[in-house]
PyMOL Python script that loads the backbone (N, CA, C, O; Angstrom):
from pymol import cmd

cmd.read_pdbstr("""\
ATOM      1  N   MET A   1     -20.545 -17.222  -0.721  1.00  0.00           N
ATOM      2  CA  MET A   1     -19.387 -16.398  -1.062  1.00  0.00           C
ATOM      3  C   MET A   1     -19.769 -14.863  -0.796  1.00  0.00           C
ATOM      4  O   MET A   1     -20.825 -14.383  -1.208  1.00  0.00           O
ATOM      5  N   THR A   2     -18.869 -14.179  -0.114  1.00  0.00           N
ATOM      6  CA  THR A   2     -19.045 -12.769   0.127  1.00  0.00           C
ATOM      7  C   THR A   2     -18.397 -11.888  -0.868  1.00  0.00           C
ATOM      8  O   THR A   2     -17.319 -12.206  -1.370  1.00  0.00           O
ATOM      9  N   ASP A   3     -19.030 -10.758  -1.180  1.00  0.00           N
ATOM     10  CA  ASP A   3     -18.319  -9.864  -2.119  1.00  0.00           C
ATOM     11  C   ASP A   3     -17.376  -9.012  -1.243  1.00  0.00           C
ATOM     12  O   ASP A   3     -17.726  -8.596  -0.138  1.00  0.00           O
ATOM     13  N   GLN A   4     -16.187  -8.778  -1.773  1.00  0.00           N
ATOM     14  CA  GLN A   4     -15.231  -8.044  -1.200  1.00  0.00           C
ATOM     15  C   GLN A   4     -15.478  -6.598  -1.777  1.00  0.00           C
ATOM     16  O   GLN A   4     -15.626  -6.417  -2.985  1.00  0.00           O
ATOM     17  N   VAL A   5     -15.515  -5.617  -0.885  1.00  0.00           N
ATOM     18  CA  VAL A   5     -15.558  -4.276  -1.171  1.00  0.00           C
ATOM     19  C   VAL A   5     -14.087  -3.917  -1.575  1.00  0.00           C
ATOM     20  O   VAL A   5     -13.124  -4.216  -0.868  1.00  0.00           O
ATOM     21  N   MET A   6     -13.989  -3.233  -2.804  1.00  0.00           N
ATOM     22  CA  MET A   6     -12.685  -2.771  -3.180  1.00  0.00           C
ATOM     23  C   MET A   6     -12.448  -1.288  -2.705  1.00  0.00           C
ATOM     24  O   MET A   6     -13.340  -0.441  -2.757  1.00  0.00           O
ATOM     25  N   ILE A   7     -11.291  -1.060  -2.280  1.00  0.00           N
ATOM     26  CA  ILE A   7     -10.961   0.258  -1.760  1.00  0.00           C
ATOM     27  C   ILE A   7      -9.874   0.862  -2.760  1.00  0.00           C
ATOM     28  O   ILE A   7      -8.736   0.396  -2.816  1.00  0.00           O
ATOM     29  N   PRO A   8     -10.280   1.876  -3.504  1.00  0.00           N
ATOM     30  CA  PRO A   8      -9.281   2.585  -4.296  1.00  0.00           C
ATOM     31  C   PRO A   8      -8.468   3.637  -3.668  1.00  0.00           C
ATOM     32  O   PRO A   8      -8.959   4.556  -3.012  1.00  0.00           O
ATOM     33  N   ILE A   9      -7.179   3.474  -3.893  1.00  0.00           N
ATOM     34  CA  ILE A   9      -6.280   4.486  -3.187  1.00  0.00           C
ATOM     35  C   ILE A   9      -5.205   4.857  -4.292  1.00  0.00           C
ATOM     36  O   ILE A   9      -4.491   4.071  -4.915  1.00  0.00           O
ATOM     37  N   ARG A  10      -5.255   6.214  -4.388  1.00  0.00           N
ATOM     38  CA  ARG A  10      -4.226   6.816  -5.411  1.00  0.00           C
ATOM     39  C   ARG A  10      -2.925   6.922  -4.773  1.00  0.00           C
ATOM     40  O   ARG A  10      -2.831   7.521  -3.702  1.00  0.00           O
ATOM     41  N   LEU A  11      -1.890   6.384  -5.342  1.00  0.00           N
ATOM     42  CA  LEU A  11      -0.479   6.439  -4.787  1.00  0.00           C
ATOM     43  C   LEU A  11       0.491   6.895  -5.901  1.00  0.00           C
ATOM     44  O   LEU A  11       0.428   6.433  -7.041  1.00  0.00           O
ATOM     45  N   GLY A  12       1.333   7.763  -5.539  1.00  0.00           N
ATOM     46  CA  GLY A  12       2.291   8.273  -6.467  1.00  0.00           C
ATOM     47  C   GLY A  12       3.400   7.262  -6.900  1.00  0.00           C
ATOM     48  O   GLY A  12       3.380   6.127  -6.423  1.00  0.00           O
ATOM     49  N   ARG A  13       4.258   7.594  -7.689  1.00  0.00           N
ATOM     50  CA  ARG A  13       5.279   6.760  -8.161  1.00  0.00           C
ATOM     51  C   ARG A  13       6.177   6.316  -6.942  1.00  0.00           C
ATOM     52  O   ARG A  13       6.345   5.113  -6.742  1.00  0.00           O
ATOM     53  N   ARG A  14       6.679   7.133  -6.237  1.00  0.00           N
ATOM     54  CA  ARG A  14       7.614   6.740  -5.156  1.00  0.00           C
ATOM     55  C   ARG A  14       6.863   5.754  -4.078  1.00  0.00           C
ATOM     56  O   ARG A  14       7.453   4.771  -3.629  1.00  0.00           O
ATOM     57  N   ALA A  15       5.585   6.071  -3.714  1.00  0.00           N
ATOM     58  CA  ALA A  15       4.878   5.181  -2.889  1.00  0.00           C
ATOM     59  C   ALA A  15       4.673   3.762  -3.574  1.00  0.00           C
ATOM     60  O   ALA A  15       4.687   2.747  -2.878  1.00  0.00           O
ATOM     61  N   ARG A  16       4.503   3.713  -4.796  1.00  0.00           N
ATOM     62  CA  ARG A  16       4.409   2.531  -5.587  1.00  0.00           C
ATOM     63  C   ARG A  16       5.784   1.709  -5.542  1.00  0.00           C
ATOM     64  O   ARG A  16       5.835   0.491  -5.376  1.00  0.00           O
ATOM     65  N   GLU A  17       6.815   2.491  -5.703  1.00  0.00           N
ATOM     66  CA  GLU A  17       8.202   1.861  -5.762  1.00  0.00           C
ATOM     67  C   GLU A  17       8.521   1.169  -4.265  1.00  0.00           C
ATOM     68  O   GLU A  17       9.094   0.093  -4.093  1.00  0.00           O
ATOM     69  N   VAL A  18       8.056   1.972  -3.338  1.00  0.00           N
ATOM     70  CA  VAL A  18       8.392   1.430  -1.901  1.00  0.00           C
ATOM     71  C   VAL A  18       7.536   0.128  -1.759  1.00  0.00           C
ATOM     72  O   VAL A  18       8.051  -0.883  -1.281  1.00  0.00           O
ATOM     73  N   LEU A  19       6.272   0.144  -2.159  1.00  0.00           N
ATOM     74  CA  LEU A  19       5.525  -1.073  -2.140  1.00  0.00           C
ATOM     75  C   LEU A  19       6.086  -2.304  -2.850  1.00  0.00           C
ATOM     76  O   LEU A  19       5.802  -3.424  -2.425  1.00  0.00           O
ATOM     77  N   LEU A  20       6.840  -2.145  -3.875  1.00  0.00           N
ATOM     78  CA  LEU A  20       7.333  -3.036  -4.685  1.00  0.00           C
ATOM     79  C   LEU A  20       8.740  -3.591  -4.172  1.00  0.00           C
ATOM     80  O   LEU A  20       9.334  -4.495  -4.760  1.00  0.00           O
ATOM     81  N   GLU A  21       9.161  -3.036  -3.154  1.00  0.00           N
ATOM     82  CA  GLU A  21      10.599  -3.479  -2.544  1.00  0.00           C
ATOM     83  C   GLU A  21      10.319  -4.817  -2.012  1.00  0.00           C
ATOM     84  O   GLU A  21       9.373  -5.090  -1.272  1.00  0.00           O
ATOM     85  N   GLU A  22      11.295  -5.710  -2.485  1.00  0.00           N
ATOM     86  CA  GLU A  22      11.222  -6.997  -2.040  1.00  0.00           C
ATOM     87  C   GLU A  22      11.287  -7.276  -0.493  1.00  0.00           C
ATOM     88  O   GLU A  22      10.761  -8.269   0.008  1.00  0.00           O
ATOM     89  N   ARG A  23      11.946  -6.362   0.197  1.00  0.00           N
ATOM     90  CA  ARG A  23      12.139  -6.474   1.610  1.00  0.00           C
ATOM     91  C   ARG A  23      10.765  -6.357   2.446  1.00  0.00           C
ATOM     92  O   ARG A  23      10.731  -6.748   3.612  1.00  0.00           O
ATOM     93  N   LEU A  24       9.718  -5.845   1.857  1.00  0.00           N
ATOM     94  CA  LEU A  24       8.355  -5.746   2.489  1.00  0.00           C
ATOM     95  C   LEU A  24       7.625  -7.117   2.428  1.00  0.00           C
ATOM     96  O   LEU A  24       6.632  -7.322   3.125  1.00  0.00           O
ATOM     97  N   PHE A  25       8.105  -7.998   1.631  1.00  0.00           N
ATOM     98  CA  PHE A  25       7.379  -9.350   1.493  1.00  0.00           C
ATOM     99  C   PHE A  25       5.869  -9.255   1.228  1.00  0.00           C
ATOM    100  O   PHE A  25       5.085 -10.048   1.750  1.00  0.00           O
ATOM    101  N   ILE A  26       5.470  -8.246   0.388  1.00  0.00           N
ATOM    102  CA  ILE A  26       4.125  -8.272   0.020  1.00  0.00           C
ATOM    103  C   ILE A  26       3.851  -9.361  -1.016  1.00  0.00           C
ATOM    104  O   ILE A  26       4.716  -9.643  -1.845  1.00  0.00           O
ATOM    105  N   TYR A  27       2.651  -9.989  -0.986  1.00  0.00           N
ATOM    106  CA  TYR A  27       2.316 -10.990  -1.864  1.00  0.00           C
ATOM    107  C   TYR A  27       2.649 -10.606  -3.307  1.00  0.00           C
ATOM    108  O   TYR A  27       2.497  -9.461  -3.733  1.00  0.00           O
ATOM    109  N   ARG A  28       3.074 -11.543  -3.974  1.00  0.00           N
ATOM    110  CA  ARG A  28       3.483 -11.262  -5.438  1.00  0.00           C
ATOM    111  C   ARG A  28       2.249 -10.869  -6.238  1.00  0.00           C
ATOM    112  O   ARG A  28       2.344 -10.030  -7.134  1.00  0.00           O
ATOM    113  N   SER A  29       1.049 -11.478  -5.926  1.00  0.00           N
ATOM    114  CA  SER A  29      -0.134 -11.108  -6.697  1.00  0.00           C
ATOM    115  C   SER A  29      -0.481  -9.684  -6.410  1.00  0.00           C
ATOM    116  O   SER A  29      -0.983  -9.014  -7.311  1.00  0.00           O
ATOM    117  N   LEU A  30      -0.267  -9.184  -5.279  1.00  0.00           N
ATOM    118  CA  LEU A  30      -0.601  -7.741  -5.006  1.00  0.00           C
ATOM    119  C   LEU A  30       0.409  -6.952  -5.762  1.00  0.00           C
ATOM    120  O   LEU A  30       0.037  -6.043  -6.504  1.00  0.00           O
ATOM    121  N   CYS A  31       1.718  -7.262  -5.608  1.00  0.00           N
ATOM    122  CA  CYS A  31       2.716  -6.383  -6.332  1.00  0.00           C
ATOM    123  C   CYS A  31       2.394  -6.280  -7.870  1.00  0.00           C
ATOM    124  O   CYS A  31       2.694  -5.282  -8.526  1.00  0.00           O
ATOM    125  N   GLN A  32       1.788  -7.338  -8.377  1.00  0.00           N
ATOM    126  CA  GLN A  32       1.615  -7.410  -9.873  1.00  0.00           C
ATOM    127  C   GLN A  32       0.405  -6.385 -10.057  1.00  0.00           C
ATOM    128  O   GLN A  32       0.458  -5.546 -10.957  1.00  0.00           O
ATOM    129  N   ILE A  33      -0.630  -6.461  -9.239  1.00  0.00           N
ATOM    130  CA  ILE A  33      -1.720  -5.379  -9.372  1.00  0.00           C
ATOM    131  C   ILE A  33      -1.253  -4.008  -9.348  1.00  0.00           C
ATOM    132  O   ILE A  33      -1.689  -3.165 -10.131  1.00  0.00           O
ATOM    133  N   ILE A  34      -0.330  -3.753  -8.422  1.00  0.00           N
ATOM    134  CA  ILE A  34       0.365  -2.478  -8.189  1.00  0.00           C
ATOM    135  C   ILE A  34       1.093  -2.143  -9.454  1.00  0.00           C
ATOM    136  O   ILE A  34       0.959  -1.008  -9.912  1.00  0.00           O
ATOM    137  N   ARG A  35       1.839  -3.006 -10.052  1.00  0.00           N
ATOM    138  CA  ARG A  35       2.589  -2.669 -11.242  1.00  0.00           C
ATOM    139  C   ARG A  35       1.663  -2.508 -12.431  1.00  0.00           C
ATOM    140  O   ARG A  35       1.971  -1.663 -13.271  1.00  0.00           O
ATOM    141  N   ASP A  36       0.581  -3.216 -12.589  1.00  0.00           N
ATOM    142  CA  ASP A  36      -0.295  -3.190 -13.753  1.00  0.00           C
ATOM    143  C   ASP A  36      -1.265  -1.931 -13.657  1.00  0.00           C
ATOM    144  O   ASP A  36      -1.842  -1.519 -14.664  1.00  0.00           O
ATOM    145  N   THR A  37      -1.412  -1.371 -12.483  1.00  0.00           N
ATOM    146  CA  THR A  37      -2.354  -0.185 -12.402  1.00  0.00           C
ATOM    147  C   THR A  37      -1.622   1.052 -12.893  1.00  0.00           C
ATOM    148  O   THR A  37      -0.556   1.401 -12.386  1.00  0.00           O
ATOM    149  N   PRO A  38      -2.227   1.732 -13.919  1.00  0.00           N
ATOM    150  CA  PRO A  38      -1.611   2.907 -14.394  1.00  0.00           C
ATOM    151  C   PRO A  38      -1.366   3.948 -13.316  1.00  0.00           C
ATOM    152  O   PRO A  38      -2.170   4.029 -12.388  1.00  0.00           O
ATOM    153  N   LEU A  39      -0.265   4.785 -13.378  1.00  0.00           N
ATOM    154  CA  LEU A  39      -0.001   5.675 -12.315  1.00  0.00           C
ATOM    155  C   LEU A  39      -1.093   6.684 -12.078  1.00  0.00           C
ATOM    156  O   LEU A  39      -1.236   7.056 -10.913  1.00  0.00           O
ATOM    157  N   ARG A  40      -1.847   7.161 -12.960  1.00  0.00           N
ATOM    158  CA  ARG A  40      -2.928   8.053 -12.797  1.00  0.00           C
ATOM    159  C   ARG A  40      -4.203   7.469 -12.271  1.00  0.00           C
ATOM    160  O   ARG A  40      -5.173   8.169 -11.983  1.00  0.00           O
ATOM    161  N   GLN A  41      -4.173   6.219 -12.157  1.00  0.00           N
ATOM    162  CA  GLN A  41      -5.494   5.514 -11.561  1.00  0.00           C
ATOM    163  C   GLN A  41      -5.211   5.082 -10.089  1.00  0.00           C
ATOM    164  O   GLN A  41      -4.074   4.787  -9.719  1.00  0.00           O
ATOM    165  N   PRO A  42      -6.224   5.061  -9.325  1.00  0.00           N
ATOM    166  CA  PRO A  42      -6.071   4.484  -7.995  1.00  0.00           C
ATOM    167  C   PRO A  42      -5.853   2.979  -7.976  1.00  0.00           C
ATOM    168  O   PRO A  42      -6.388   2.282  -8.838  1.00  0.00           O
ATOM    169  N   ILE A  43      -5.107   2.466  -7.051  1.00  0.00           N
ATOM    170  CA  ILE A  43      -4.885   1.003  -6.864  1.00  0.00           C
ATOM    171  C   ILE A  43      -6.097   0.485  -6.205  1.00  0.00           C
ATOM    172  O   ILE A  43      -6.348   0.929  -5.085  1.00  0.00           O
ATOM    173  N   GLU A  44      -6.896  -0.398  -6.736  1.00  0.00           N
ATOM    174  CA  GLU A  44      -8.112  -0.971  -6.098  1.00  0.00           C
ATOM    175  C   GLU A  44      -7.823  -2.411  -5.556  1.00  0.00           C
ATOM    176  O   GLU A  44      -7.586  -3.367  -6.294  1.00  0.00           O
ATOM    177  N   LEU A  45      -7.867  -2.470  -4.149  1.00  0.00           N
ATOM    178  CA  LEU A  45      -7.627  -3.711  -3.448  1.00  0.00           C
ATOM    179  C   LEU A  45      -8.694  -3.866  -2.355  1.00  0.00           C
ATOM    180  O   LEU A  45      -9.327  -2.893  -1.945  1.00  0.00           O
ATOM    181  N   SER A  46      -8.881  -5.129  -1.887  1.00  0.00           N
ATOM    182  CA  SER A  46      -9.772  -5.296  -0.801  1.00  0.00           C
ATOM    183  C   SER A  46      -9.252  -4.833   0.492  1.00  0.00           C
ATOM    184  O   SER A  46      -8.043  -4.657   0.639  1.00  0.00           O
ATOM    185  N   LYS A  47     -10.100  -4.624   1.442  1.00  0.00           N
ATOM    186  CA  LYS A  47      -9.543  -4.132   2.826  1.00  0.00           C
ATOM    187  C   LYS A  47      -8.545  -5.204   3.356  1.00  0.00           C
ATOM    188  O   LYS A  47      -7.548  -4.817   3.965  1.00  0.00           O
ATOM    189  N   SER A  48      -8.767  -6.549   3.152  1.00  0.00           N
ATOM    190  CA  SER A  48      -7.813  -7.433   3.713  1.00  0.00           C
ATOM    191  C   SER A  48      -6.492  -7.310   2.983  1.00  0.00           C
ATOM    192  O   SER A  48      -5.430  -7.497   3.576  1.00  0.00           O
ATOM    193  N   ASP A  49      -6.553  -6.994   1.694  1.00  0.00           N
ATOM    194  CA  ASP A  49      -5.274  -6.926   0.965  1.00  0.00           C
ATOM    195  C   ASP A  49      -4.454  -5.602   1.423  1.00  0.00           C
ATOM    196  O   ASP A  49      -3.235  -5.637   1.587  1.00  0.00           O
ATOM    197  N   TRP A  50      -5.150  -4.558   1.596  1.00  0.00           N
ATOM    198  CA  TRP A  50      -4.497  -3.306   2.165  1.00  0.00           C
ATOM    199  C   TRP A  50      -4.072  -3.594   3.535  1.00  0.00           C
ATOM    200  O   TRP A  50      -2.977  -3.154   3.884  1.00  0.00           O
ATOM    201  N   ASP A  51      -4.812  -4.302   4.405  1.00  0.00           N
ATOM    202  CA  ASP A  51      -4.368  -4.682   5.708  1.00  0.00           C
ATOM    203  C   ASP A  51      -2.978  -5.476   5.659  1.00  0.00           C
ATOM    204  O   ASP A  51      -2.045  -5.234   6.424  1.00  0.00           O
ATOM    205  N   HIS A  52      -2.963  -6.461   4.655  1.00  0.00           N
ATOM    206  CA  HIS A  52      -1.787  -7.219   4.581  1.00  0.00           C
ATOM    207  C   HIS A  52      -0.533  -6.279   4.192  1.00  0.00           C
ATOM    208  O   HIS A  52       0.576  -6.438   4.701  1.00  0.00           O
ATOM    209  N   ILE A  53      -0.803  -5.353   3.304  1.00  0.00           N
ATOM    210  CA  ILE A  53       0.243  -4.377   2.871  1.00  0.00           C
ATOM    211  C   ILE A  53       0.654  -3.553   4.073  1.00  0.00           C
ATOM    212  O   ILE A  53       1.854  -3.481   4.341  1.00  0.00           O
ATOM    213  N   LEU A  54      -0.253  -2.917   4.829  1.00  0.00           N
ATOM    214  CA  LEU A  54       0.058  -2.312   6.110  1.00  0.00           C
ATOM    215  C   LEU A  54       0.803  -2.980   7.096  1.00  0.00           C
ATOM    216  O   LEU A  54       1.622  -2.393   7.803  1.00  0.00           O
ATOM    217  N   GLY A  55       0.547  -4.233   7.177  1.00  0.00           N
ATOM    218  CA  GLY A  55       1.331  -5.211   8.231  1.00  0.00           C
ATOM    219  C   GLY A  55       2.733  -5.274   7.666  1.00  0.00           C
ATOM    220  O   GLY A  55       3.688  -5.134   8.429  1.00  0.00           O
ATOM    221  N   CYS A  56       2.901  -5.465   6.443  1.00  0.00           N
ATOM    222  CA  CYS A  56       4.324  -5.593   5.778  1.00  0.00           C
ATOM    223  C   CYS A  56       5.061  -4.372   6.085  1.00  0.00           C
ATOM    224  O   CYS A  56       6.202  -4.414   6.544  1.00  0.00           O
ATOM    225  N   ILE A  57       4.377  -3.174   5.818  1.00  0.00           N
ATOM    226  CA  ILE A  57       5.056  -1.913   5.929  1.00  0.00           C
ATOM    227  C   ILE A  57       5.561  -1.697   7.390  1.00  0.00           C
ATOM    228  O   ILE A  57       6.703  -1.333   7.670  1.00  0.00           O
ATOM    229  N   ALA A  58       4.519  -1.980   8.330  1.00  0.00           N
ATOM    230  CA  ALA A  58       4.779  -1.843   9.785  1.00  0.00           C
ATOM    231  C   ALA A  58       5.927  -2.652  10.253  1.00  0.00           C
ATOM    232  O   ALA A  58       6.791  -2.190  11.000  1.00  0.00           O
ATOM    233  N   GLY A  59       5.926  -3.930   9.781  1.00  0.00           N
ATOM    234  CA  GLY A  59       7.103  -4.835  10.198  1.00  0.00           C
ATOM    235  C   GLY A  59       8.282  -4.389   9.714  1.00  0.00           C
ATOM    236  O   GLY A  59       9.251  -4.405  10.474  1.00  0.00           O
ATOM    237  N   GLU A  60       8.414  -3.958   8.501  1.00  0.00           N
ATOM    238  CA  GLU A  60       9.721  -3.473   8.008  1.00  0.00           C
ATOM    239  C   GLU A  60      10.184  -2.232   8.727  1.00  0.00           C
ATOM    240  O   GLU A  60      11.366  -2.106   9.048  1.00  0.00           O
ATOM    241  N   ALA A  61       9.261  -1.298   8.991  1.00  0.00           N
ATOM    242  CA  ALA A  61       9.448   0.006   9.729  1.00  0.00           C
ATOM    243  C   ALA A  61      10.016  -0.202  11.112  1.00  0.00           C
ATOM    244  O   ALA A  61      10.855   0.560  11.595  1.00  0.00           O
ATOM    245  N   ASN A  62       9.531  -1.256  11.730  1.00  0.00           N
ATOM    246  CA  ASN A  62       9.928  -1.597  13.124  1.00  0.00           C
ATOM    247  C   ASN A  62      11.172  -2.280  13.281  1.00  0.00           C
ATOM    248  O   ASN A  62      11.701  -2.374  14.388  1.00  0.00           O
ATOM    249  N   HIS A  63      11.732  -2.820  12.124  1.00  0.00           N
ATOM    250  CA  HIS A  63      12.916  -3.619  12.273  1.00  0.00           C
ATOM    251  C   HIS A  63      14.100  -2.886  11.383  1.00  0.00           C
ATOM    252  O   HIS A  63      15.189  -3.447  11.266  1.00  0.00           O
ATOM    253  N   THR A  64      13.872  -1.761  10.836  1.00  0.00           N
ATOM    254  CA  THR A  64      15.007  -1.189  10.111  1.00  0.00           C
ATOM    255  C   THR A  64      15.774  -0.266  11.104  1.00  0.00           C
ATOM    256  O   THR A  64      15.209   0.299  12.040  1.00  0.00           O
ATOM    257  N   ASP A  65      17.106  -0.155  10.830  1.00  0.00           N
ATOM    258  CA  ASP A  65      17.918   0.757  11.449  1.00  0.00           C
ATOM    259  C   ASP A  65      18.118   2.164  10.646  1.00  0.00           C
ATOM    260  O   ASP A  65      18.645   3.158  11.144  1.00  0.00           O
ATOM    261  N   ASP A  66      17.646   2.084   9.418  1.00  0.00           N
ATOM    262  CA  ASP A  66      17.749   3.192   8.581  1.00  0.00           C
ATOM    263  C   ASP A  66      16.560   4.120   8.850  1.00  0.00           C
ATOM    264  O   ASP A  66      15.401   3.819   8.566  1.00  0.00           O
ATOM    265  N   LYS A  67      16.932   5.252   9.408  1.00  0.00           N
ATOM    266  CA  LYS A  67      15.952   6.288   9.766  1.00  0.00           C
ATOM    267  C   LYS A  67      15.153   6.909   8.637  1.00  0.00           C
ATOM    268  O   LYS A  67      13.939   7.084   8.748  1.00  0.00           O
ATOM    269  N   GLN A  68      15.823   7.238   7.566  1.00  0.00           N
ATOM    270  CA  GLN A  68      15.237   7.695   6.371  1.00  0.00           C
ATOM    271  C   GLN A  68      14.286   6.667   5.776  1.00  0.00           C
ATOM    272  O   GLN A  68      13.161   7.065   5.475  1.00  0.00           O
ATOM    273  N   TRP A  69      14.575   5.505   5.588  1.00  0.00           N
ATOM    274  CA  TRP A  69      13.672   4.397   5.132  1.00  0.00           C
ATOM    275  C   TRP A  69      12.544   4.225   5.989  1.00  0.00           C
ATOM    276  O   TRP A  69      11.446   3.941   5.510  1.00  0.00           O
ATOM    277  N   GLU A  70      12.749   4.398   7.426  1.00  0.00           N
ATOM    278  CA  GLU A  70      11.580   4.332   8.295  1.00  0.00           C
ATOM    279  C   GLU A  70      10.669   5.442   8.032  1.00  0.00           C
ATOM    280  O   GLU A  70       9.467   5.204   7.914  1.00  0.00           O
ATOM    281  N   ARG A  71      11.153   6.716   7.920  1.00  0.00           N
ATOM    282  CA  ARG A  71      10.182   7.822   7.623  1.00  0.00           C
ATOM    283  C   ARG A  71       9.437   7.641   6.232  1.00  0.00           C
ATOM    284  O   ARG A  71       8.270   7.995   6.067  1.00  0.00           O
ATOM    285  N   THR A  72      10.131   7.126   5.360  1.00  0.00           N
ATOM    286  CA  THR A  72       9.512   6.895   4.005  1.00  0.00           C
ATOM    287  C   THR A  72       8.333   5.851   4.253  1.00  0.00           C
ATOM    288  O   THR A  72       7.195   6.043   3.823  1.00  0.00           O
ATOM    289  N   LEU A  73       8.674   4.835   4.918  1.00  0.00           N
ATOM    290  CA  LEU A  73       7.577   3.798   5.155  1.00  0.00           C
ATOM    291  C   LEU A  73       6.455   4.349   6.002  1.00  0.00           C
ATOM    292  O   LEU A  73       5.297   4.014   5.754  1.00  0.00           O
ATOM    293  N   ASP A  74       6.725   5.138   6.941  1.00  0.00           N
ATOM    294  CA  ASP A  74       5.740   5.830   7.760  1.00  0.00           C
ATOM    295  C   ASP A  74       4.704   6.677   6.901  1.00  0.00           C
ATOM    296  O   ASP A  74       3.487   6.558   7.045  1.00  0.00           O
ATOM    297  N   ARG A  75       5.292   7.532   6.007  1.00  0.00           N
ATOM    298  CA  ARG A  75       4.498   8.236   4.951  1.00  0.00           C
ATOM    299  C   ARG A  75       3.654   7.411   4.280  1.00  0.00           C
ATOM    300  O   ARG A  75       2.448   7.656   4.266  1.00  0.00           O
ATOM    301  N   VAL A  76       4.197   6.293   3.619  1.00  0.00           N
ATOM    302  CA  VAL A  76       3.337   5.520   2.806  1.00  0.00           C
ATOM    303  C   VAL A  76       2.243   4.884   3.578  1.00  0.00           C
ATOM    304  O   VAL A  76       1.106   4.869   3.107  1.00  0.00           O
ATOM    305  N   PHE A  77       2.518   4.342   4.764  1.00  0.00           N
ATOM    306  CA  PHE A  77       1.682   3.691   5.836  1.00  0.00           C
ATOM    307  C   PHE A  77       0.480   4.696   5.943  1.00  0.00           C
ATOM    308  O   PHE A  77      -0.657   4.379   5.594  1.00  0.00           O
ATOM    309  N   LEU A  78       0.776   5.806   6.399  1.00  0.00           N
ATOM    310  CA  LEU A  78      -0.227   6.758   6.784  1.00  0.00           C
ATOM    311  C   LEU A  78      -1.120   7.091   5.564  1.00  0.00           C
ATOM    312  O   LEU A  78      -2.330   7.253   5.723  1.00  0.00           O
ATOM    313  N   ARG A  79      -0.540   7.194   4.356  1.00  0.00           N
ATOM    314  CA  ARG A  79      -1.523   7.405   3.179  1.00  0.00           C
ATOM    315  C   ARG A  79      -2.411   6.309   2.985  1.00  0.00           C
ATOM    316  O   ARG A  79      -3.593   6.522   2.716  1.00  0.00           O
ATOM    317  N   ILE A  80      -1.927   5.085   3.102  1.00  0.00           N
ATOM    318  CA  ILE A  80      -2.684   3.955   2.843  1.00  0.00           C
ATOM    319  C   ILE A  80      -3.728   3.865   4.010  1.00  0.00           C
ATOM    320  O   ILE A  80      -4.895   3.575   3.745  1.00  0.00           O
ATOM    321  N   GLU A  81      -3.354   4.093   5.207  1.00  0.00           N
ATOM    322  CA  GLU A  81      -4.275   4.029   6.238  1.00  0.00           C
ATOM    323  C   GLU A  81      -5.433   4.980   6.190  1.00  0.00           C
ATOM    324  O   GLU A  81      -6.572   4.631   6.499  1.00  0.00           O
ATOM    325  N   GLU A  82      -5.100   6.256   5.775  1.00  0.00           N
ATOM    326  CA  GLU A  82      -6.159   7.142   5.491  1.00  0.00           C
ATOM    327  C   GLU A  82      -7.050   6.908   4.403  1.00  0.00           C
ATOM    328  O   GLU A  82      -8.242   7.214   4.446  1.00  0.00           O
ATOM    329  N   GLY A  83      -6.473   6.350   3.392  1.00  0.00           N
ATOM    330  CA  GLY A  83      -7.375   5.752   2.226  1.00  0.00           C
ATOM    331  C   GLY A  83      -8.247   4.696   2.663  1.00  0.00           C
ATOM    332  O   GLY A  83      -9.365   4.702   2.149  1.00  0.00           O
ATOM    333  N   CYS A  84      -7.975   3.739   3.545  1.00  0.00           N
ATOM    334  CA  CYS A  84      -8.823   2.671   4.049  1.00  0.00           C
ATOM    335  C   CYS A  84      -9.780   3.302   4.995  1.00  0.00           C
ATOM    336  O   CYS A  84     -10.951   2.932   4.905  1.00  0.00           O
ATOM    337  N   ARG A  85      -9.484   4.165   5.856  1.00  0.00           N
ATOM    338  CA  ARG A  85     -10.358   4.777   6.721  1.00  0.00           C
ATOM    339  C   ARG A  85     -11.389   5.737   6.063  1.00  0.00           C
ATOM    340  O   ARG A  85     -12.481   5.942   6.592  1.00  0.00           O
ATOM    341  N   PHE A  86     -11.040   6.278   4.979  1.00  0.00           N
ATOM    342  CA  PHE A  86     -11.930   7.239   4.300  1.00  0.00           C
ATOM    343  C   PHE A  86     -12.095   6.825   2.879  1.00  0.00           C
ATOM    344  O   PHE A  86     -11.722   7.586   1.985  1.00  0.00           O
ATOM    345  N   PRO A  87     -12.642   5.640   2.605  1.00  0.00           N
ATOM    346  CA  PRO A  87     -12.684   5.228   1.199  1.00  0.00           C
ATOM    347  C   PRO A  87     -13.365   6.268   0.151  1.00  0.00           C
ATOM    348  O   PRO A  87     -14.415   6.858   0.403  1.00  0.00           O
ATOM    349  N   GLY A  88     -12.725   6.397  -0.902  1.00  0.00           N
ATOM    350  CA  GLY A  88     -13.168   7.443  -1.894  1.00  0.00           C
ATOM    351  C   GLY A  88     -12.592   8.732  -1.807  1.00  0.00           C
ATOM    352  O   GLY A  88     -12.600   9.456  -2.802  1.00  0.00           O
ATOM    353  N   ARG A  89     -12.077   9.119  -0.702  1.00  0.00           N
ATOM    354  CA  ARG A  89     -11.456  10.381  -0.418  1.00  0.00           C
ATOM    355  C   ARG A  89     -10.078  10.318  -1.149  1.00  0.00           C
ATOM    356  O   ARG A  89      -9.727  11.330  -1.755  1.00  0.00           O
ATOM    357  N   TRP A  90      -9.344   9.330  -1.148  1.00  0.00           N
ATOM    358  CA  TRP A  90      -8.012   9.236  -1.729  1.00  0.00           C
ATOM    359  C   TRP A  90      -8.141   8.560  -3.111  1.00  0.00           C
ATOM    360  O   TRP A  90      -7.144   8.473  -3.827  1.00  0.00           O
ATOM    361  N   GLY A  91      -9.302   8.093  -3.497  1.00  0.00           N
ATOM    362  CA  GLY A  91      -9.462   7.215  -4.651  1.00  0.00           C
ATOM    363  C   GLY A  91      -9.683   8.045  -5.961  1.00  0.00           C
ATOM    364  O   GLY A  91      -8.974   9.009  -6.248  1.00  0.00           O
ATOM    365  N   SER A  92     -10.642   7.632  -6.674  1.00  0.00           N
ATOM    366  CA  SER A  92     -10.898   8.295  -7.969  1.00  0.00           C
ATOM    367  C   SER A  92     -11.578   9.657  -7.858  1.00  0.00           C
ATOM    368  O   SER A  92     -11.840  10.301  -8.873  1.00  0.00           O
TER     369      SER A  92
END
""", "prot")
cmd.dss("prot")
cmd.show_as("cartoon", "prot")
cmd.util.cbc("prot")
cmd.orient("prot")
């Protein structure tokens, strides 16, 4: 069994609301972790979990006709991508 390195990323209220949108199809277990993590604390997930979330965001952004929603998704995507690329910088 390999240990998963957890990546903490601090996300604001709006970014968390976006991640909990049903149309993103993020795994329920990950949505529950997002809900359960206090707002002032970073959300800690494995790299593969963050990759799943990024894929869900990208898929929705590529298929929406709503430009404002697309820009919102792009902002959240970039925040998470930066957090994964530079662990600790956006975390605690």
